[in-house]
Every structure is written in structure tokens, then in C-alpha cells.
C-alpha positions as a printed Julia matrix, in Angstrom:
338×3 Matrix{Float64}:
 174.21  127.84  170.04
 172.17  129.18  172.97
 168.65  130.09  173.96
 166.92  133.35  174.86
 163.99  134.04  177.07
 162.14  137.06  178.49
 160.16  136.32  181.6
 156.86  138.18  181.42
 154.8   139.22  184.43
 151.65  138.52  182.35
 150.3   135.29  180.93
 151.87  131.8   181.09
 155.41  131.18  182.1
 156.87  127.69  181.97
 158.68  127.01  185.26
 159.64  123.34  184.79
 158.89  120.64  182.28
 155.41  119.96  183.85
 154.77  123.19  185.78
 153.51  126.51  184.49
 152.65  129.77  186.29
 149.58  131.69  184.98
 148.8   135.37  185.63
 145.94  137.5   184.47
 144.95  141.1   185.25
 141.13  141.02  185.32
 139.88  144.0   187.5
 136.41  143.67  186.11
 136.02  140.03  187.18
 135.37  138.85  190.73
 136.66  135.33  190.08
 138.82  133.79  187.4
 139.29  130.07  186.67
 142.07  128.49  184.68
 140.82  126.03  182.09
 143.5   123.69  180.75
 142.32  121.11  178.23
 142.27  117.65  179.81
 142.38  119.01  183.38
 139.86  120.13  185.93
 139.28  123.88  186.12
 141.34  125.61  188.76
 140.21  128.74  190.67
 143.0   131.37  190.44
 144.15  133.3   193.49
 143.27  137.02  193.73
 145.38  139.7   195.36
 142.32  141.91  195.73
 143.65  144.4   193.21
 142.55  142.61  190.08
 145.56  140.31  189.64
 144.87  136.56  189.48
 147.52  133.88  189.49
 148.02  130.17  189.88
 150.63  127.46  189.17
 149.33  124.34  187.38
 150.81  120.93  186.57
 151.1   121.38  182.79
 153.94  122.06  180.38
 154.68  123.18  176.89
 151.97  122.39  174.4
 149.13  122.64  176.91
 146.08  124.48  175.57
 144.41  126.83  178.09
 141.9   129.63  178.5
 140.67  131.83  181.37
 137.08  131.62  182.52
 136.0   135.05  183.88
 133.04  136.08  186.02
 130.29  135.92  183.39
 131.35  132.37  182.49
 132.98  133.4   179.27
 136.17  131.62  178.25
 138.83  133.99  176.92
 142.36  133.54  175.5
 145.4   134.84  177.34
 146.02  138.51  176.32
 149.74  137.77  176.77
 149.65  134.4   174.92
 152.85  133.38  173.26
 150.98  131.21  170.79
 147.41  131.03  169.37
 147.38  127.85  167.22
 143.63  128.09  166.57
 143.32  131.79  165.89
 142.33  134.55  168.33
 139.05  132.95  169.31
 140.68  129.66  170.23
 142.72  128.41  173.14
 146.15  129.79  174.0
 149.18  127.52  174.09
 151.93  127.17  176.67
 155.27  127.57  174.96
 158.83  126.74  175.88
 160.73  129.88  174.72
 164.07  128.12  175.21
 163.24  125.3   172.76
 164.72  127.15  169.78
 168.49  127.05  169.57
 169.93  130.19  168.12
 172.6   129.79  165.43
 173.83  133.41  165.6
 173.48  134.47  169.24
 176.47  136.79  169.11
 174.72  139.21  166.76
 174.91  142.82  168.09
 172.92  144.61  165.44
 174.02  147.48  163.34
 174.31  151.23  163.99
 171.47  153.36  162.61
 173.59  155.17  160.05
 173.97  151.82  158.23
 170.17  151.23  158.07
 168.69  150.67  154.53
 165.2   149.32  155.25
 163.01  147.09  153.15
 159.51  146.9   154.68
 157.52  143.81  153.81
 154.28  141.96  154.46
 154.99  138.5   155.67
 151.89  136.9   154.19
 152.59  138.19  150.75
 156.05  136.59  150.76
 154.95  133.14  151.91
 155.11  133.37  155.69
 158.17  133.21  157.88
 159.74  130.33  155.97
 158.87  131.94  152.67
 160.83  135.03  153.61
 163.77  132.87  154.73
 164.07  131.46  151.22
 164.29  135.02  149.84
 166.79  136.52  152.29
 169.73  136.06  149.95
 167.93  137.95  147.2
 166.87  140.63  149.59
 170.41  141.06  150.87
 171.68  141.32  147.3
 169.57  144.48  146.82
 171.9   146.28  149.21
 169.52  146.61  152.07
 170.76  146.16  155.65
 167.41  145.66  157.4
 163.95  144.15  156.81
 160.98  145.66  158.58
 158.06  143.24  159.23
 154.59  144.67  159.17
 152.68  143.79  162.42
 152.58  140.1   163.24
 150.32  140.25  166.33
 147.51  137.65  166.12
 144.41  138.87  164.35
 141.04  137.43  163.35
 141.06  135.36  160.21
 144.06  134.43  158.09
 144.66  137.68  156.07
 145.3   141.09  157.48
 147.61  144.08  157.09
 148.44  143.46  160.77
 146.98  146.71  162.17
 143.94  144.98  163.55
 145.74  142.7   165.98
 144.32  141.8   169.37
 146.97  139.55  170.96
 150.26  141.37  170.75
 152.53  138.64  172.16
 151.34  135.84  169.81
 152.8   135.77  166.28
 150.04  135.27  163.71
 149.64  131.55  163.16
 148.76  132.03  159.48
 152.38  133.02  158.86
 153.84  129.99  160.56
 154.95  128.66  163.94
 156.6   130.99  166.48
 159.92  129.11  166.2
 159.82  129.64  162.43
 159.78  133.33  163.17
 162.84  132.92  165.33
 164.54  131.05  162.53
 163.76  133.87  160.14
 165.32  136.4   162.46
 168.34  134.14  163.06
 168.85  133.57  159.34
 168.64  137.3   158.66
 171.28  138.0   161.34
 173.54  135.38  159.74
 173.39  137.44  156.55
 174.07  140.72  158.37
 170.51  141.95  158.15
 168.73  143.64  161.0
 165.08  142.81  161.65
 162.65  145.48  162.73
 159.07  144.91  163.82
 156.05  147.14  163.42
 154.01  147.21  166.65
 150.54  148.62  167.31
 149.79  149.9   170.78
 147.15  152.61  170.15
 144.17  150.3   169.58
 142.99  146.68  169.23
 141.24  145.16  166.28
 137.49  144.43  166.19
 137.61  140.61  166.37
 138.95  138.71  169.34
 139.5   141.58  171.78
 138.09  140.37  175.06
 139.77  142.79  177.35
 136.55  144.93  177.86
 134.93  141.8   179.27
 137.3   141.35  182.23
 139.58  144.42  182.2
 137.54  147.38  181.3
 140.02  149.57  183.15
 142.49  148.88  180.32
 140.61  151.62  178.4
 140.06  155.33  178.9
 136.48  155.84  177.83
 136.97  159.62  177.83
 139.38  159.38  174.95
 138.61  158.23  171.4
 140.56  158.01  168.16
 139.86  156.96  164.61
 140.07  153.34  165.8
 137.7   153.62  168.79
 138.06  154.01  172.57
 141.44  154.97  173.86
 143.87  152.75  175.78
 144.63  154.02  179.32
 148.38  154.37  179.41
 147.95  156.15  182.8
 147.55  152.74  184.41
 150.69  150.93  185.56
 149.4   147.53  184.36
 148.63  148.92  180.9
 152.13  150.6   180.65
 153.9   147.51  181.73
 151.85  145.3   179.39
 153.2   147.18  176.36
 156.7   147.85  177.69
 157.08  144.14  178.32
 155.91  143.46  174.83
 158.74  145.53  173.35
 161.2   143.79  175.66
 159.74  140.38  174.67
 160.31  140.99  171.0
 163.83  142.41  171.52
 165.03  139.92  174.05
 163.31  136.65  173.33
 162.94  137.01  169.58
 166.07  139.13  169.07
 164.39  141.8   166.92
 166.84  144.7   166.36
 164.13  147.32  167.02
 160.43  148.28  166.82
 158.59  150.82  164.87
 155.67  152.13  167.03
 152.58  152.69  164.9
 150.56  155.96  165.35
 152.59  157.04  168.41
 150.71  160.34  168.51
 147.53  158.34  169.39
 149.16  157.28  172.67
 147.94  160.08  174.94
 150.3   159.66  177.83
 153.69  160.56  176.43
 155.45  159.82  179.76
 155.17  156.17  178.65
 157.79  156.68  175.89
 160.37  157.74  178.4
 159.57  154.74  180.57
 159.96  152.46  177.59
 163.22  153.89  176.54
 164.63  153.56  180.13
 163.5   149.94  180.46
 164.89  148.98  177.08
 168.32  150.56  177.86
 168.38  148.9   181.28
 167.61  145.52  179.81
 169.53  144.97  176.56
 173.05  143.55  176.52
 176.0   145.99  176.56
 177.07  146.99  173.08
 173.96  145.82  171.35
 172.31  148.14  168.78
 168.56  148.36  169.39
 166.42  150.97  167.59
 163.15  152.53  168.78
 161.39  154.15  165.84
 158.23  156.25  165.9
 155.47  156.95  163.43
 154.4   160.34  164.87
 151.82  162.37  163.08
 152.78  165.37  165.36
 156.4   165.31  164.2
 157.52  165.82  167.76
 161.27  165.83  167.61
 161.61  165.92  171.36
 161.49  162.17  171.64
 164.45  161.91  169.37
 166.54  163.66  172.05
 165.39  161.15  174.62
 166.67  157.8   173.35
 164.54  157.19  170.34
 166.45  156.45  167.2
 164.31  157.73  164.37
 160.9   159.01  163.33
 158.91  158.43  160.17
 158.11  161.55  158.15
 154.61  160.78  156.76
 153.72  164.34  155.66
 154.74  163.8   152.02
 152.89  160.47  151.83
 149.73  161.9   153.48
 149.61  164.96  151.28
 149.91  162.85  148.12
 147.29  160.45  149.39
 144.76  163.27  149.8
 145.67  164.64  146.39
 145.23  161.28  144.6
 142.25  159.82  146.52
 140.37  162.84  147.8
 140.19  161.12  151.24
 140.22  163.64  154.11
 138.86  161.78  157.1
 140.78  160.83  160.23
 144.39  161.82  160.28
 144.17  162.83  156.57
 141.93  165.75  157.61
 144.87  168.0   158.42
 146.2   167.51  154.98
 142.96  168.38  153.17
 144.11  171.94  152.56
 147.38  170.67  151.12
 145.39  169.24  148.26
 144.7   172.75  146.99
 148.3   173.89  147.32
 150.02  171.07  145.39
């Protein structure tokens, strides 16, 4: 048995049993205070470039928020745990508490991938899926793909309206139960792939515009609203570290990036691939998968494993439903040709 941890440059990082470092990028806020339940608020130190940091005498289990310039209390955008939903306090976690039973797992090559995509809530949460792994493996699949687990408002969601991408949705179970699910899947020879959403945030619980308006590019819009500014180093790193966090700390075998074509700065994909390859252990199989409406095969020549082909699905969707808004618009003519 062993533990795994990815040290983020964002959010809360446990240093010792009773000492935690906190970091927040808040360029729209002149001052930021750390509010830990049961403690006096602490003013965070600014580097003058929008980064605020402080080390506080608290450990795993501490509930905290940030108080930004307008006096509003906000959760940590890089929170590892949101026990009270996206509108509540964040929780300091000890990522090395879980003891992995199958730490030697190296994944499987892509040519062996037979993927079963599932919604965690529909199968009873993290522990519910654990109880069905033997049945799933008996189907002949070699991988399960989890629809997005990032924290969202409420208790039911497809996952594509998440707002806190580092915090597994509490309605599915505790973060350590997610680790146990992945561990148990690996013991049965199953890869675990995660859907991630980096092109937009959901409508409830996204406080980034309050203290980090520079996170967004207001000259770009998509079906889901204002665009995210991948031209900024802090934004690029926030999402690159999120991929590394899932792969290194949770031991996911890969990620499927939702609506990659809605990410305007395609140089980010090259940066992501380079960081992943530089970070993962030698010999480990990790797969980067795209959902790309543009069907740009160029990324597949630059370290990405595979790309969804949604054209057939989208054409049939238009034919059967008559919907032709958003990204279905380009398939509206297909309706008359089928």
C-alpha cells in the first residue's frame, strides 16, 4: 500500500498535521481574508499581481472560505472537497489519507480500450459503482468512463454545469470513496477515464467573476456564455493542474476533454500534453481524449490518444428532434440529406 498526492499551486495544501498553506488568484480584489471556521479571519499576503497567500494553523477537516473585497465569502475554486455543496465552505483534505491497494497499476494501451460510459448518480454513487464492477467487467469492457464529477449546484446534474473542478460532487460520496472506486477498478484490470469540462462554468456557484474577472475573455462567447481566457498563464495552469491532479492524485487513466473546440487558444493543448508526459511515471499508460466538433486530427499527432467522432450522433439528433441551435446548427442541412 502507498499514498499519492499532487501538490497544487492553487487552493489549500496541507503542510503538516496542523498547518495549511492557502493560495488564491484574485486580480479583481484589493484585499483577501482567509476565514476558517472557529478562527479569527486572517488577511492574506498579496504579491501585487493578484496572487494572495497565507499559511494558517489548521489541518485536515478545517472548513474555510475566502472573503474578497466586497465582503463576499466565496469557496475555494481549487477546493478538494465541498461537503456542503458549491455555496458552502470548502474543506481542507489530507490527500495522503487514502491507502491505495493497487499502486502498481500502469494502465492499459489504447488498442485494448473497450469503454463503458456511465453516470455515477444513476448507479448509486461511488460505492454503488464499486458493487457493480464485477458485473461491468464481465461484459468484456476494459474501461469505465465517468461523466463529469466536478461539484455543481444541487444534488442531481449531468455534470456539465460544474463550477469547482477539483472537488468531486458530494452527492456521489466522499472523495476517498472515489479513490476506492478507482482502486477497485484497477484491481479488476479496468481503466477509469474522467470527463472534464474546461470550456465553461455552470450557472450556480461560480464566483470567479466576483474576484477574478480576468479569468474570462469577454470578447468571446459560446453556447454556454462568456469565454474562458486560456491566453492567461494562471488560467492555463489552473486547468493543466486539474488534469494532473486527477491523473496523479486520483490515479485516473485518462481524461476526455468536453467540447475542446470551444477552447479558443489551441496552444493550451500542447502545453497540457507536455506537462502530462513530463509528470507521469515511466511506463504508465495515460490517455488524453478530445471531444472536438472541428474534427481536427492535428492534435492526434501531438500526443493526444483519441478523438470522439460526434458527427453521426449529431446528424441523427437533428433528424429525430428537429433541434438546430448551437453546435447542432451545422448539421441542420444533414437533416434533408438523410
